[in-house]
TORSE-755671 format. One record per residue (C-alpha): residue in one letter; chain; x, y, z. Coordinates in steps of 0.05 Angstrom, whole numbers, plus 5000, padded with zeros to 4 digits. Example, Ala and Ser with C-alpha at 12.3 -4.5 7.8 and 13.67 -1.06 7.14 Angstrom:
residu, chaine, xx, yy, zz
a, A, 5246, 4910, 5156
s, A, 5273, 4979, 5143
end
This chain:
residu, chaine, xx, yy, zz
x, A, 4349, 6202, 3459
x, A, 4412, 6228, 3491
x, A, 4409, 6299, 3520
x, A, 4471, 6337, 3497
x, A, 4455, 6400, 3536
x, A, 4510, 6425, 3581
x, A, 4516, 6472, 3640
x, A, 4589, 6491, 3643
x, A, 4603, 6536, 3704
x, A, 4533, 6564, 3696
x, A, 4540, 6576, 3621
x, A, 4486, 6536, 3586
x, A, 4490, 6510, 3514
x, A, 4450, 6460, 3473
x, A, 4511, 6416, 3463
x, A, 4583, 6414, 3487
x, A, 4613, 6435, 3421
x, A, 4641, 6506, 3423
x, A, 4684, 6542, 3372
x, A, 4751, 6563, 3402
x, A, 4776, 6634, 3403
x, A, 4808, 6638, 3333
x, A, 4795, 6666, 3263
x, A, 4727, 6629, 3257
x, A, 4700, 6672, 3315
x, A, 4727, 6739, 3294
x, A, 4662, 6773, 3274
x, A, 4587, 6770, 3277
x, A, 4580, 6741, 3207
x, A, 4621, 6680, 3223
x, A, 4591, 6668, 3291
x, A, 4519, 6672, 3265
x, A, 4536, 6622, 3210
x, A, 4566, 6577, 3264
x, A, 4503, 6581, 3307
x, A, 4459, 6567, 3247
x, A, 4501, 6505, 3233
x, A, 4488, 6480, 3304
x, A, 4548, 6499, 3347
x, A, 4530, 6502, 3420
x, A, 4575, 6561, 3435
x, A, 4634, 6603, 3415
x, A, 4693, 6637, 3448
x, A, 4699, 6704, 3411
x, A, 4768, 6717, 3382
x, A, 4813, 6751, 3432
x, A, 4799, 6824, 3444
x, A, 4853, 6873, 3466
x, A, 4860, 6948, 3474
x, A, 4859, 7000, 3420
x, A, 4897, 7018, 3378
x, A, 4880, 6959, 3335
x, A, 4929, 6902, 3324
x, A, 4962, 6899, 3256
x, A, 4969, 6829, 3226
x, A, 5014, 6808, 3169
x, A, 4983, 6812, 3100
x, A, 5024, 6755, 3073
x, A, 5018, 6681, 3092
x, A, 4993, 6668, 3163
x, A, 4988, 6593, 3162
x, A, 5033, 6533, 3152
x, A, 5010, 6461, 3147
x, A, 5032, 6389, 3153
x, A, 4995, 6341, 3109
x, A, 4986, 6267, 3110
x, A, 4964, 6220, 3056
x, A, 4918, 6251, 3003
x, A, 4933, 6321, 3032
x, A, 4896, 6307, 3096
x, A, 4911, 6363, 3144
x, A, 4948, 6336, 3204
x, A, 4974, 6400, 3235
x, A, 4965, 6474, 3225
x, A, 5011, 6530, 3247
x, A, 4989, 6603, 3250
x, A, 5025, 6669, 3262
x, A, 4961, 6710, 3267
x, A, 4952, 6757, 3326
x, A, 4890, 6774, 3366
x, A, 4833, 6810, 3331
x, A, 4854, 6868, 3287
x, A, 4784, 6897, 3286
x, A, 4766, 6957, 3329
x, A, 4746, 6939, 3400
x, A, 4681, 6978, 3398
x, A, 4659, 6943, 3334
x, A, 4672, 6875, 3366
x, A, 4634, 6894, 3429
x, A, 4574, 6918, 3389
x, A, 4572, 6854, 3350
x, A, 4579, 6811, 3412
x, A, 4520, 6847, 3444
x, A, 4477, 6837, 3381
x, A, 4495, 6763, 3374
x, A, 4479, 6748, 3447
x, A, 4413, 6784, 3440
x, A, 4395, 6744, 3377
x, A, 4420, 6676, 3403
x, A, 4405, 6674, 3478
x, A, 4408, 6598, 3482
x, A, 4480, 6594, 3458
x, A, 4543, 6601, 3499
x, A, 4581, 6665, 3483
x, A, 4647, 6674, 3519
x, A, 4695, 6730, 3504
x, A, 4770, 6719, 3502
x, A, 4812, 6776, 3530
x, A, 4885, 6797, 3530
x, A, 4910, 6862, 3558
x, A, 4975, 6883, 3594
x, A, 4985, 6860, 3666
x, A, 4961, 6924, 3697
x, A, 4899, 6921, 3741
x, A, 4867, 6983, 3711
x, A, 4873, 6955, 3640
x, A, 4833, 6894, 3662
x, A, 4781, 6936, 3699
x, A, 4769, 6978, 3637
x, A, 4759, 6921, 3588
x, A, 4718, 6878, 3636
x, A, 4667, 6932, 3646
x, A, 4658, 6940, 3571
x, A, 4651, 6865, 3560
x, A, 4602, 6858, 3617
x, A, 4557, 6909, 3584
x, A, 4549, 6864, 3523
x, A, 4513, 6810, 3562
x, A, 4566, 6758, 3545
x, A, 4563, 6694, 3587
x, A, 4635, 6697, 3611
x, A, 4707, 6713, 3595
x, A, 4766, 6670, 3577
x, A, 4835, 6697, 3596
x, A, 4883, 6684, 3539
x, A, 4947, 6664, 3576
x, A, 4969, 6618, 3520
x, A, 4984, 6652, 3453
x, A, 5057, 6635, 3439
x, A, 5073, 6685, 3385
x, A, 5068, 6759, 3371
x, A, 5032, 6778, 3434
x, A, 5079, 6740, 3480
x, A, 5136, 6784, 3456
x, A, 5095, 6843, 3483
x, A, 5090, 6812, 3553
x, A, 5022, 6780, 3543
x, A, 4996, 6712, 3522
x, A, 5042, 6655, 3541
x, A, 5091, 6704, 3572
x, A, 5038, 6709, 3627
x, A, 5016, 6636, 3623
x, A, 5086, 6611, 3638
x, A, 5089, 6648, 3704
x, A, 5040, 6620, 3756
x, A, 5045, 6682, 3799
x, A, 5021, 6726, 3742
x, A, 4963, 6678, 3727
x, A, 4940, 6680, 3799
x, A, 4947, 6756, 3802
x, A, 4908, 6772, 3739
x, A, 4855, 6720, 3755
x, A, 4843, 6753, 3822
x, A, 4834, 6820, 3788
x, A, 4783, 6791, 3740
x, A, 4743, 6757, 3795
x, A, 4747, 6820, 3839
x, A, 4723, 6868, 3785
x, A, 4673, 6825, 3746
x, A, 4614, 6781, 3761
x, A, 4623, 6741, 3698
x, A, 4648, 6669, 3700
x, A, 4722, 6667, 3687
x, A, 4758, 6613, 3646
x, A, 4834, 6614, 3645
x, A, 4864, 6589, 3580
x, A, 4930, 6553, 3592
x, A, 4992, 6547, 3550
x, A, 5022, 6479, 3534
x, A, 5091, 6512, 3528
x, A, 5109, 6495, 3599
x, A, 5142, 6437, 3636
x, A, 5085, 6420, 3684
x, A, 5015, 6444, 3666
x, A, 4990, 6430, 3736
x, A, 5027, 6491, 3763
x, A, 4990, 6544, 3722
x, A, 4924, 6506, 3733
x, A, 4936, 6509, 3808
x, A, 4951, 6583, 3803
x, A, 4887, 6595, 3765
x, A, 4847, 6559, 3818
x, A, 4882, 6597, 3873
x, A, 4863, 6662, 3838
x, A, 4790, 6642, 3838
x, A, 4782, 6618, 3766
x, A, 4716, 6583, 3752
x, A, 4748, 6538, 3701
x, A, 4809, 6527, 3657
x, A, 4813, 6514, 3583
x, A, 4870, 6478, 3547
x, A, 4910, 6471, 3508
x, A, 4928, 6534, 3471
x, A, 4974, 6526, 3411
x, A, 5044, 6497, 3415
x, A, 5106, 6538, 3398
x, A, 5130, 6514, 3330
x, A, 5164, 6525, 3264
x, A, 5129, 6483, 3211
x, A, 5187, 6476, 3162
x, A, 5240, 6512, 3122
x, A, 5234, 6534, 3049
x, A, 5300, 6507, 3023
x, A, 5299, 6552, 2962
x, A, 5298, 6617, 3000
x, A, 5323, 6589, 3066
x, A, 5266, 6618, 3107
x, A, 5220, 6586, 3157
x, A, 5149, 6573, 3131
x, A, 5104, 6610, 3125
x, A, 5151, 6662, 3098
x, A, 5134, 6736, 3099
x, A, 5179, 6774, 3051
x, A, 5236, 6725, 3062
x, A, 5230, 6720, 3138
x, A, 5192, 6672, 3182
x, A, 5173, 6669, 3256
x, A, 5152, 6616, 3305
x, A, 5077, 6607, 3310
x, A, 5024, 6566, 3345
x, A, 5014, 6492, 3326
x, A, 4945, 6461, 3328
x, A, 4903, 6408, 3293
x, A, 4895, 6332, 3300
x, A, 4970, 6322, 3314
x, A, 4966, 6358, 3381
x, A, 4908, 6317, 3409
x, A, 4952, 6268, 3448
x, A, 4989, 6325, 3482
x, A, 4923, 6359, 3499
x, A, 4891, 6296, 3526
x, A, 4951, 6284, 3572
x, A, 4949, 6355, 3599
x, A, 4874, 6353, 3611
x, A, 4882, 6287, 3648
x, A, 4939, 6314, 3691
x, A, 4895, 6371, 3715
x, A, 4834, 6327, 3724
x, A, 4871, 6278, 3769
x, A, 4915, 6327, 3807
x, A, 4893, 6330, 3880
x, A, 4898, 6406, 3880
x, A, 4858, 6419, 3817
x, A, 4813, 6358, 3819
x, A, 4742, 6381, 3808
x, A, 4763, 6446, 3772
x, A, 4719, 6449, 3710
x, A, 4757, 6440, 3644
x, A, 4742, 6461, 3573
x, A, 4782, 6414, 3528
x, A, 4818, 6440, 3466
x, A, 4867, 6409, 3418
x, A, 4855, 6369, 3355
x, A, 4780, 6355, 3365
x, A, 4759, 6334, 3295
x, A, 4700, 6287, 3307
x, A, 4652, 6263, 3361
x, A, 4700, 6210, 3386
x, A, 4755, 6261, 3399
x, A, 4704, 6302, 3439
x, A, 4681, 6241, 3479
x, A, 4753, 6225, 3497
x, A, 4766, 6295, 3523
x, A, 4701, 6292, 3563
x, A, 4718, 6223, 3591
x, A, 4782, 6254, 3617
x, A, 4744, 6309, 3653
x, A, 4726, 6363, 3602
x, A, 4656, 6392, 3611
x, A, 4658, 6424, 3542
x, A, 4703, 6420, 3482
x, A, 4729, 6475, 3436
x, A, 4743, 6466, 3363
x, A, 4782, 6507, 3313
x, A, 4823, 6470, 3260
x, A, 4767, 6421, 3242
x, A, 4721, 6480, 3227
x, A, 4775, 6515, 3187
x, A, 4786, 6451, 3147
x, A, 4716, 6426, 3135
x, A, 4671, 6486, 3150
x, A, 4620, 6497, 3205
x, A, 4574, 6440, 3185
x, A, 4625, 6391, 3212
x, A, 4588, 6400, 3278
x, A, 4528, 6362, 3251
x, A, 4568, 6298, 3248
x, A, 4596, 6313, 3318
x, A, 4526, 6321, 3347
x, A, 4498, 6260, 3312
x, A, 4558, 6216, 3329
x, A, 4560, 6235, 3402
x, A, 4485, 6226, 3409
x, A, 4487, 6157, 3376
x, A, 4545, 6135, 3419
x, A, 4512, 6158, 3483
x, A, 4448, 6121, 3463
x, A, 4489, 6058, 3451
x, A, 4520, 6064, 3521
x, A, 4456, 6082, 3556
x, A, 4478, 6152, 3574
x, A, 4420, 6201, 3576
x, A, 4463, 6262, 3593
x, A, 4536, 6282, 3582
x, A, 4546, 6288, 3658
x, A, 4540, 6212, 3663
x, A, 4607, 6200, 3628
x, A, 4647, 6265, 3639
x, A, 4710, 6245, 3678
x, A, 4694, 6171, 3677
x, A, 4764, 6153, 3649
x, A, 4802, 6195, 3700
x, A, 4807, 6140, 3754
x, A, 4840, 6095, 3702
x, A, 4896, 6145, 3687
x, A, 4956, 6119, 3725
x, A, 5030, 6131, 3732
x, A, 5072, 6078, 3697
x, A, 5098, 6050, 3762
x, A, 5028, 6027, 3782
x, A, 5014, 5988, 3718
x, A, 5003, 5913, 3727
x, A, 5067, 5880, 3704
x, A, 5034, 5812, 3708
x, A, 4985, 5828, 3653
x, A, 5004, 5794, 3588
x, A, 4976, 5802, 3517
x, A, 4999, 5772, 3452
x, A, 4990, 5797, 3381
x, A, 4943, 5757, 3336
x, A, 4938, 5763, 3260
x, A, 4871, 5753, 3226
x, A, 4891, 5714, 3164
x, A, 4825, 5731, 3129
x, A, 4840, 5805, 3135
x, A, 4915, 5801, 3122
x, A, 4936, 5831, 3054
x, A, 5006, 5800, 3058
x, A, 5041, 5867, 3056
x, A, 5093, 5844, 3106
x, A, 5097, 5909, 3144
x, A, 5087, 5875, 3211
x, A, 5142, 5825, 3197
x, A, 5195, 5875, 3175
x, A, 5179, 5924, 3232
x, A, 5184, 5868, 3283
x, A, 5245, 5836, 3250
x, A, 5285, 5899, 3243
x, A, 5265, 5941, 3302
x, A, 5230, 5897, 3354
x, A, 5232, 5825, 3378
x, A, 5233, 5780, 3316
x, A, 5165, 5753, 3336
x, A, 5130, 5750, 3267
x, A, 5149, 5699, 3215
x, A, 5142, 5712, 3140
x, A, 5142, 5639, 3118
x, A, 5100, 5580, 3142
x, A, 5111, 5511, 3110
x, A, 5149, 5543, 3052
x, A, 5093, 5593, 3036
x, A, 5089, 5668, 3048
x, A, 5048, 5676, 3111
x, A, 5054, 5721, 3171
x, A, 5042, 5691, 3239
x, A, 5061, 5712, 3309
x, A, 5113, 5671, 3346
x, A, 5084, 5670, 3416
x, A, 5150, 5648, 3446
x, A, 5182, 5714, 3424
x, A, 5123, 5763, 3428
x, A, 5129, 5813, 3485
x, A, 5062, 5845, 3471
x, A, 5091, 5912, 3449
x, A, 5036, 5921, 3395
x, A, 5083, 5954, 3345
x, A, 5054, 5908, 3292
x, A, 4984, 5934, 3307
x, A, 5008, 6005, 3298
x, A, 5041, 5994, 3231
x, A, 4989, 5948, 3200
x, A, 4950, 5985, 3145
x, A, 4887, 5942, 3155
x, A, 4843, 5961, 3214
x, A, 4832, 5903, 3263
x, A, 4875, 5855, 3223
x, A, 4923, 5850, 3282
x, A, 4895, 5852, 3352
x, A, 4924, 5843, 3422
x, A, 4894, 5783, 3458
x, A, 4902, 5780, 3534
x, A, 4925, 5713, 3561
x, A, 4878, 5679, 3610
x, A, 4896, 5677, 3683
x, A, 4929, 5611, 3700
x, A, 4956, 5597, 3630
x, A, 5030, 5591, 3616
x, A, 5065, 5647, 3579
x, A, 5105, 5611, 3524
x, A, 5158, 5665, 3527
x, A, 5173, 5667, 3601
x, A, 5145, 5598, 3619
x, A, 5110, 5631, 3679
x, A, 5038, 5626, 3701
x, A, 4998, 5687, 3679
x, A, 4973, 5725, 3740
x, A, 4919, 5777, 3727
x, A, 4901, 5793, 3799
x, A, 4884, 5867, 3787
x, A, 4851, 5877, 3855
x, A, 4914, 5859, 3893
x, A, 4965, 5889, 3845
x, A, 4979, 5948, 3892
x, A, 5006, 5899, 3944
x, A, 5030, 5844, 3897
x, A, 5103, 5823, 3910
x, A, 5119, 5832, 3835
x, A, 5098, 5905, 3840
x, A, 5162, 5946, 3851
x, A, 5122, 6002, 3883
x, A, 5089, 5954, 3932
x, A, 5157, 5929, 3952
x, A, 5183, 6000, 3960
x, A, 5122, 6021, 4001
x, A, 5130, 5960, 4046
x, A, 5203, 5976, 4058
x, A, 5187, 6047, 4077
end
């Protein structure tokens, strides 16, 4: 049986699935329910200074739905906890006492004054929490007050505050990064320079979900007015994966532990984040959509997959995909694959044909011998795989690599798949450039 236990920067948990700092981790009641369901850890909803934060009492969420109302993306305009700091601290202390085997990290956000951080760190440390996460990512509400992403977008501030935290606390420190920035490597480098034990990402993406055309107000609308909020859910996963990979393969931040966040809905999503370097994953929208017991499927699915691959611990595959993340210029331009349609699975919808005919390379016919039939024209197929993406039947269209030594019917050239020598291959523009230099 696969062992899902993790030791992330010294914080131990029975599995890598943590709840992210968000509404599901706002109070003892929720966190205890989460632990009973099987979650390996939580990051307590962000604490700030008294007086308490005041949230809107109208709509706080906006959503984008797919087919059958499947939740694709969620936007929120909720602020950090609006419960008294002392109440939160008492509950954190009690939960950690009752659940010593679970990871309990506390998210923090206070103004960029050293004494403010000294004050709150001492109080959190007294709870026995396993660590702190610095919320440098919230894009709305708090950022207008000079906190959240207003700090996370300035590497100098990140390094400064992180140094304060490491100087005045013995707790492990995770820096939560904002995606609302041009190059996520810069704030990650700043966090490392400040002494951070790890980074977590991504926080939510600045967004307006839509406009109510009857009242001409952004949604969600609060008494006729709307504000930008933070976007999360399955739709942000590709953005999050890219940013995690960028940090994992950056020479400066390589080896810096990462907690992956952004659209984790099932075990496969989690495994993808971990393959790109994440030592733990944090989940929010999936729990808010399906409830805390969604973690049961995540645990079972990850365990079964690990068994099937022969992995006995999560450490055996964390970061295993990072060496295969490349810049475009280093991709093998001699690799050739062609689309292939499984006629037994084809439902004759014609989506592949019309997509290719109208917007691609006219490489799929809709008639064969006078009958309706969709087949790939190898002489025209460039291997773009648009047809695979638009086909409604899973595995009906696949991409089949051409064997080395065969003749590409489109270019009439011999297929060369010499991966080992691609970095010096004369067809590689970067190899030619390097040789010239």
